[in-house]
The first five atom37 places (N, CA, C, CB, O) and aatype in JSON, in Angstrom:
{
  "aatype": [15, 16, 4, 0, 13, 10, 3, 16, 3, 1, 0, 10, 19, 10, 10, 6, 6, 18, 4, 11, 11, 10, 1, 11, 14, 6, 6, 5, 5, 10, 11, 11, 0, 9, 1, 11, 19, 12, 7, 9, 13, 11, 15, 15, 10, 13, 5, 0, 10, 10, 7, 15, 13, 16, 11, 11, 0, 16, 1, 8, 7, 16, 9, 15, 8, 14, 15, 10, 14, 0, 0, 19, 0, 18, 3, 19, 10, 7, 4, 14, 11, 3],
  "atom_mask": [
    [1, 1, 1, 1, 1],
    [1, 1, 1, 1, 1],
    [1, 1, 1, 1, 1],
    [1, 1, 1, 1, 1],
    [1, 1, 1, 1, 1],
    [1, 1, 1, 1, 1],
    [1, 1, 1, 1, 1],
    [1, 1, 1, 1, 1],
    [1, 1, 1, 1, 1],
    [1, 1, 1, 1, 1],
    [1, 1, 1, 1, 1],
    [1, 1, 1, 1, 1],
    [1, 1, 1, 1, 1],
    [1, 1, 1, 1, 1],
    [1, 1, 1, 1, 1],
    [1, 1, 1, 1, 1],
    [1, 1, 1, 1, 1],
    [1, 1, 1, 1, 1],
    [1, 1, 1, 1, 1],
    [1, 1, 1, 1, 1],
    [1, 1, 1, 1, 1],
    [1, 1, 1, 1, 1],
    [1, 1, 1, 1, 1],
    [1, 1, 1, 1, 1],
    [1, 1, 1, 1, 1],
    [1, 1, 1, 1, 1],
    [1, 1, 1, 1, 1],
    [1, 1, 1, 1, 1],
    [1, 1, 1, 1, 1],
    [1, 1, 1, 1, 1],
    [1, 1, 1, 1, 1],
    [1, 1, 1, 1, 1],
    [1, 1, 1, 1, 1],
    [1, 1, 1, 1, 1],
    [1, 1, 1, 1, 1],
    [1, 1, 1, 1, 1],
    [1, 1, 1, 1, 1],
    [1, 1, 1, 1, 1],
    [1, 1, 1, 0, 1],
    [1, 1, 1, 1, 1],
    [1, 1, 1, 1, 1],
    [1, 1, 1, 1, 1],
    [1, 1, 1, 1, 1],
    [1, 1, 1, 1, 1],
    [1, 1, 1, 1, 1],
    [1, 1, 1, 1, 1],
    [1, 1, 1, 1, 1],
    [1, 1, 1, 1, 1],
    [1, 1, 1, 1, 1],
    [1, 1, 1, 1, 1],
    [1, 1, 1, 0, 1],
    [1, 1, 1, 1, 1],
    [1, 1, 1, 1, 1],
    [1, 1, 1, 1, 1],
    [1, 1, 1, 1, 1],
    [1, 1, 1, 1, 1],
    [1, 1, 1, 1, 1],
    [1, 1, 1, 1, 1],
    [1, 1, 1, 1, 1],
    [1, 1, 1, 1, 1],
    [1, 1, 1, 0, 1],
    [1, 1, 1, 1, 1],
    [1, 1, 1, 1, 1],
    [1, 1, 1, 1, 1],
    [1, 1, 1, 1, 1],
    [1, 1, 1, 1, 1],
    [1, 1, 1, 1, 1],
    [1, 1, 1, 1, 1],
    [1, 1, 1, 1, 1],
    [1, 1, 1, 1, 1],
    [1, 1, 1, 1, 1],
    [1, 1, 1, 1, 1],
    [1, 1, 1, 1, 1],
    [1, 1, 1, 1, 1],
    [1, 1, 1, 1, 1],
    [1, 1, 1, 1, 1],
    [1, 1, 1, 1, 1],
    [1, 1, 1, 0, 1],
    [1, 1, 1, 1, 1],
    [1, 1, 1, 1, 1],
    [1, 1, 1, 1, 1],
    [1, 1, 1, 1, 1]
  ],
  "atom_positions": [
    [[0.83, -1.19, 0.0], [0.0, 0.0, 0.0], [0.87, 1.25, 0.0], [-0.94, 0.0, 1.21], [2.01, 1.21, 0.47]],
    [[0.35, 2.33, -0.51], [1.09, 3.58, -0.57], [1.46, 4.06, 0.82], [0.27, 4.65, -1.29], [2.56, 4.56, 1.03]],
    [[0.55, 3.9, 1.78], [0.83, 4.33, 3.15], [2.04, 3.61, 3.72], [-0.38, 4.09, 4.04], [2.86, 4.22, 4.41]],
    [[2.16, 2.32, 3.42], [3.29, 1.55, 3.93], [4.6, 2.11, 3.4], [3.15, 0.06, 3.55], [5.58, 2.21, 4.14]],
    [[4.62, 2.48, 2.12], [5.84, 3.02, 1.53], [6.17, 4.39, 2.13], [5.71, 3.13, 0.0], [7.33, 4.68, 2.42]],
    [[5.15, 5.23, 2.31], [5.36, 6.54, 2.9], [5.9, 6.42, 4.32], [4.07, 7.36, 2.88], [6.78, 7.18, 4.72]],
    [[5.37, 5.47, 5.08], [5.79, 5.27, 6.44], [7.25, 4.78, 6.49], [4.87, 4.28, 7.14], [8.01, 5.19, 7.36]],
    [[7.61, 3.93, 5.56], [8.99, 3.45, 5.47], [9.91, 4.61, 5.13], [9.12, 2.33, 4.42], [10.99, 4.73, 5.7]],
    [[9.48, 5.46, 4.22], [10.28, 6.64, 3.86], [10.5, 7.53, 5.08], [9.59, 7.44, 2.73], [11.6, 8.05, 5.29]],
    [[9.47, 7.71, 5.87], [9.57, 8.53, 7.08], [10.58, 7.93, 8.05], [8.19, 8.67, 7.76], [11.4, 8.65, 8.64]],
    [[10.52, 6.62, 8.22], [11.47, 5.93, 9.1], [12.9, 6.1, 8.59], [11.12, 4.43, 9.21], [13.82, 6.33, 9.37]],
    [[13.08, 5.98, 7.28], [14.41, 6.12, 6.69], [14.98, 7.52, 6.91], [14.38, 5.81, 5.2], [16.17, 7.68, 7.17]],
    [[14.12, 8.53, 6.79], [14.55, 9.92, 7.01], [14.99, 10.09, 8.46], [13.42, 10.92, 6.67], [16.03, 10.7, 8.73]],
    [[14.21, 9.56, 9.4], [14.55, 9.66, 10.82], [15.88, 8.98, 11.12], [13.44, 9.04, 11.68], [16.72, 9.52, 11.83]],
    [[16.05, 7.78, 10.56], [17.28, 7.03, 10.81], [18.49, 7.72, 10.17], [17.15, 5.6, 10.27], [19.57, 7.75, 10.76]],
    [[18.31, 8.27, 8.99], [19.4, 8.98, 8.3], [19.84, 10.2, 9.11], [18.95, 9.41, 6.87], [21.03, 10.45, 9.27]],
    [[18.86, 10.94, 9.61], [19.17, 12.12, 10.43], [19.96, 11.72, 11.68], [17.87, 12.85, 10.83], [20.92, 12.39, 12.07]],
    [[19.54, 10.62, 12.29], [20.22, 10.14, 13.49], [21.65, 9.71, 13.18], [19.44, 8.97, 14.1], [22.58, 9.99, 13.94]],
    [[21.82, 9.02, 12.05], [23.16, 8.56, 11.63], [24.13, 9.72, 11.46], [23.06, 7.76, 10.32], [25.32, 9.6, 11.78]],
    [[23.65, 10.83, 10.96], [24.51, 12.0, 10.74], [25.09, 12.53, 12.04], [23.72, 13.11, 10.04], [26.15, 13.16, 12.04]],
    [[24.4, 12.26, 13.15], [24.86, 12.74, 14.46], [25.88, 11.81, 15.1], [23.68, 12.92, 15.39], [26.53, 12.18, 16.09]],
    [[26.03, 10.61, 14.56], [26.94, 9.62, 15.14], [28.34, 9.8, 14.55], [26.43, 8.18, 14.88], [28.65, 9.28, 13.48]],
    [[29.17, 10.54, 15.25], [30.51, 10.85, 14.74], [31.63, 10.28, 15.59], [30.68, 12.35, 14.62], [32.76, 10.13, 15.12]],
    [[31.33, 9.97, 16.85], [32.36, 9.47, 17.76], [32.78, 8.06, 17.36], [31.85, 9.49, 19.23], [31.96, 7.29, 16.85]],
    [[34.04, 7.7, 17.6], [34.51, 6.35, 17.26], [33.66, 5.24, 17.89], [35.95, 6.18, 17.69], [33.4, 4.22, 17.26]],
    [[33.25, 5.45, 19.15], [32.47, 4.41, 19.84], [31.03, 4.3, 19.3], [32.43, 4.7, 21.34], [30.31, 3.36, 19.64]],
    [[30.62, 5.24, 18.47], [29.26, 5.21, 17.89], [29.22, 4.56, 16.51], [28.7, 6.62, 17.8], [28.14, 4.38, 15.93]],
    [[30.38, 4.2, 15.99], [30.42, 3.69, 14.61], [29.76, 2.31, 14.47], [31.86, 3.61, 14.15], [29.2, 2.0, 13.42]],
    [[29.83, 1.49, 15.52], [29.18, 0.19, 15.48], [27.66, 0.36, 15.4], [29.56, -0.66, 16.73], [26.99, -0.34, 14.65]],
    [[27.14, 1.31, 16.18], [25.71, 1.61, 16.15], [25.31, 2.15, 14.78], [25.35, 2.64, 17.24], [24.27, 1.77, 14.23]],
    [[26.14, 3.02, 14.23], [25.88, 3.6, 12.91], [25.8, 2.49, 11.85], [26.98, 4.63, 12.53], [24.93, 2.51, 10.98]],
    [[26.71, 1.54, 11.95], [26.73, 0.4, 11.01], [25.44, -0.41, 11.12], [27.97, -0.5, 11.29], [24.86, -0.81, 10.11]],
    [[25.0, -0.66, 12.36], [23.77, -1.43, 12.59], [22.56, -0.69, 12.03], [23.58, -1.71, 14.09], [21.68, -1.31, 11.44]],
    [[22.51, 0.62, 12.23], [21.38, 1.42, 11.73], [21.36, 1.4, 10.21], [21.46, 2.88, 12.25], [20.3, 1.29, 9.6]],
    [[22.54, 1.5, 9.6], [22.61, 1.45, 8.13], [22.12, 0.1, 7.62], [24.07, 1.71, 7.65], [21.51, 0.02, 6.55]],
    [[22.39, -0.96, 8.38], [21.92, -2.29, 7.99], [20.39, -2.34, 8.03], [22.52, -3.38, 8.93], [19.75, -2.89, 7.13]],
    [[19.8, -1.76, 9.08], [18.33, -1.7, 9.2], [17.76, -0.89, 8.03], [17.91, -1.06, 10.56], [16.73, -1.26, 7.46]],
    [[18.42, 0.21, 7.68], [17.96, 1.04, 6.56], [17.98, 0.24, 5.27], [18.83, 2.31, 6.42], [17.07, 0.36, 4.45]],
    [[19.01, -0.56, 5.08], [19.1, -1.4, 3.89], [17.95, -2.4, 3.82], [0.0, 0.0, 0.0], [17.41, -2.66, 2.75]],
    [[17.59, -2.94, 4.97], [16.46, -3.88, 5.04], [15.16, -3.16, 4.67], [16.35, -4.51, 6.46], [14.36, -3.68, 3.89]],
    [[14.96, -1.96, 5.23], [13.75, -1.19, 4.92], [13.64, -0.91, 3.42], [13.74, 0.13, 5.7], [12.53, -0.86, 2.88]],
    [[14.78, -0.72, 2.75], [14.77, -0.39, 1.32], [14.59, -1.61, 0.44], [16.05, 0.32, 0.95], [14.29, -1.47, -0.75]],
    [[14.77, -2.81, 0.99], [14.7, -4.02, 0.18], [13.29, -4.3, -0.32], [15.22, -5.22, 0.98], [12.3, -4.02, 0.35]],
    [[13.22, -4.87, -1.51], [11.91, -5.18, -2.1], [11.22, -6.28, -1.31], [12.07, -5.6, -3.57], [9.99, -6.3, -1.24]],
    [[11.98, -7.21, -0.72], [11.37, -8.26, 0.09], [10.68, -7.67, 1.31], [12.43, -9.29, 0.52], [9.55, -8.04, 1.63]],
    [[11.35, -6.74, 2.0], [10.75, -6.1, 3.17], [9.48, -5.36, 2.77], [11.75, -5.12, 3.83], [8.46, -5.45, 3.45]],
    [[9.53, -4.63, 1.65], [8.36, -3.88, 1.2], [7.19, -4.82, 0.9], [8.7, -3.05, -0.05], [6.04, -4.52, 1.2]],
    [[7.5, -5.97, 0.29], [6.46, -6.95, -0.01], [5.87, -7.53, 1.27], [7.02, -8.08, -0.9], [4.65, -7.66, 1.4]],
    [[6.74, -7.88, 2.23], [6.26, -8.41, 3.5], [5.44, -7.38, 4.27], [7.45, -8.87, 4.35], [4.41, -7.71, 4.85]],
    [[5.9, -6.14, 4.26], [5.17, -5.07, 4.95], [3.8, -4.87, 4.32], [5.97, -3.76, 4.9], [2.81, -4.7, 5.03]],
    [[3.75, -4.88, 3.0], [2.47, -4.74, 2.3], [1.52, -5.86, 2.67], [0.0, 0.0, 0.0], [0.33, -5.62, 2.89]],
    [[2.03, -7.1, 2.73], [1.21, -8.26, 3.09], [0.74, -8.15, 4.54], [2.01, -9.56, 2.88], [-0.42, -8.41, 4.83]],
    [[1.66, -7.77, 5.45], [1.33, -7.61, 6.87], [0.25, -6.54, 7.04], [2.59, -7.23, 7.68], [-0.69, -6.72, 7.81]],
    [[0.41, -5.44, 6.33], [-0.52, -4.33, 6.44], [-1.92, -4.73, 5.99], [-0.03, -3.14, 5.62], [-2.9, -4.42, 6.65]],
    [[-2.0, -5.43, 4.84], [-3.3, -5.87, 4.33], [-4.0, -6.79, 5.32], [-3.14, -6.58, 2.98], [-5.19, -6.62, 5.61]],
    [[-3.25, -7.77, 5.85], [-3.84, -8.72, 6.8], [-4.26, -8.03, 8.08], [-2.85, -9.85, 7.11], [-5.37, -8.25, 8.57]],
    [[-3.4, -7.19, 8.63], [-3.69, -6.52, 9.9], [-4.87, -5.57, 9.76], [-2.46, -5.76, 10.4], [-5.72, -5.49, 10.65]],
    [[-4.92, -4.85, 8.65], [-6.02, -3.91, 8.42], [-7.33, -4.68, 8.26], [-5.75, -3.04, 7.17], [-8.37, -4.28, 8.78]],
    [[-7.26, -5.81, 7.52], [-8.45, -6.62, 7.29], [-8.99, -7.18, 8.61], [-8.13, -7.77, 6.32], [-10.21, -7.29, 8.79]],
    [[-8.09, -7.54, 9.53], [-8.5, -8.11, 10.82], [-8.71, -7.04, 11.89], [-7.47, -9.11, 11.29], [-9.01, -7.36, 13.04]],
    [[-8.54, -5.78, 11.51], [-8.76, -4.69, 12.45], [-7.66, -4.56, 13.5], [0.0, 0.0, 0.0], [-7.86, -3.89, 14.52]],
    [[-6.51, -5.18, 13.25], [-5.41, -5.14, 14.22], [-4.78, -3.75, 14.27], [-4.35, -6.18, 13.87], [-4.47, -3.25, 15.35]],
    [[-4.6, -3.14, 13.1], [-4.03, -1.8, 13.05], [-4.86, -0.96, 12.1], [-2.54, -1.82, 12.6], [-5.47, -1.48, 11.16]],
    [[-4.88, 0.33, 12.34], [-5.63, 1.22, 11.46], [-4.72, 1.82, 10.4], [-6.31, 2.33, 12.27], [-5.2, 2.32, 9.38]],
    [[-3.39, 1.79, 10.65], [-2.44, 2.3, 9.66], [-1.11, 1.57, 9.84], [-2.25, 3.84, 9.79], [-0.78, 1.15, 10.95]],
    [[-0.34, 1.42, 8.76], [0.93, 0.7, 8.85], [2.0, 1.55, 9.54], [1.4, 0.29, 7.46], [2.45, 2.56, 8.99]],
    [[2.41, 1.15, 10.73], [3.36, 1.97, 11.46], [4.61, 1.19, 11.88], [2.7, 2.55, 12.68], [5.4, 1.68, 12.7]],
    [[4.81, 0.0, 11.34], [5.93, -0.83, 11.75], [7.3, -0.18, 11.55], [5.88, -2.13, 11.01], [8.08, -0.13, 12.49]],
    [[7.63, 0.32, 10.35], [8.95, 0.93, 10.18], [9.18, 2.14, 11.08], [9.13, 1.35, 8.73], [10.25, 2.29, 11.67]],
    [[8.18, 3.0, 11.2], [8.33, 4.18, 12.05], [8.49, 3.77, 13.5], [7.12, 5.13, 11.89], [9.26, 4.38, 14.23]],
    [[7.77, 2.74, 13.92], [7.88, 2.26, 15.3], [9.3, 1.76, 15.58], [6.86, 1.13, 15.57], [9.87, 2.03, 16.64]],
    [[9.87, 1.03, 14.61], [11.25, 0.56, 14.77], [12.21, 1.74, 14.84], [11.65, -0.38, 13.6], [13.11, 1.77, 15.68]],
    [[12.01, 2.72, 13.97], [12.88, 3.91, 13.96], [12.77, 4.65, 15.28], [12.51, 4.85, 12.79], [13.78, 5.08, 15.84]],
    [[11.56, 4.81, 15.78], [11.36, 5.5, 17.06], [12.04, 4.74, 18.2], [9.87, 5.68, 17.35], [12.62, 5.35, 19.1]],
    [[11.96, 3.41, 18.15], [12.6, 2.6, 19.2], [14.11, 2.79, 19.16], [12.24, 1.1, 19.03], [14.75, 2.94, 20.2]],
    [[14.68, 2.79, 17.96], [16.12, 2.99, 17.81], [16.53, 4.36, 18.32], [16.54, 2.82, 16.35], [17.55, 4.5, 18.99]],
    [[15.72, 5.36, 18.0], [16.05, 6.73, 18.34], [15.61, 7.12, 19.75], [15.43, 7.66, 17.35], [15.99, 8.18, 20.25]],
    [[14.82, 6.27, 20.39], [14.33, 6.58, 21.73], [13.3, 7.7, 21.73], [0.0, 0.0, 0.0], [13.19, 8.45, 22.71]],
    [[12.53, 7.82, 20.64], [11.53, 8.89, 20.51], [10.16, 8.37, 20.95], [11.47, 9.42, 19.04], [9.89, 7.17, 20.87]],
    [[9.3, 9.28, 21.41], [7.9, 8.88, 21.68], [7.21, 8.56, 20.37], [7.13, 10.0, 22.45], [7.52, 9.16, 19.34]],
    [[6.28, 7.63, 20.4], [5.63, 7.2, 19.17], [4.59, 8.19, 18.66], [4.98, 5.86, 19.38], [4.3, 8.2, 17.46]],
    [[4.01, 9.01, 19.53], [3.05, 10.02, 19.07], [3.09, 11.27, 19.86], [1.68, 9.49, 19.1], [2.33, 12.2, 19.58]]
  ]
}
């Protein structure tokens, strides 16, 4: 769904902004891990799985909007979800 892609884009922007702040030598391992997560978010397999998850969850009333990537980004960044 379009919403799923937009939400993934939002998560990628948040993670990219956070990565730019990681400059200390001891933060490079974290930066590497975040870049790996970003690569997963960009993969076509992840997008397909997210689309499938979103359709099923919406159909069953589990979620009203696809927020998985943003939730992961917020968890990484320690941000409030809303």
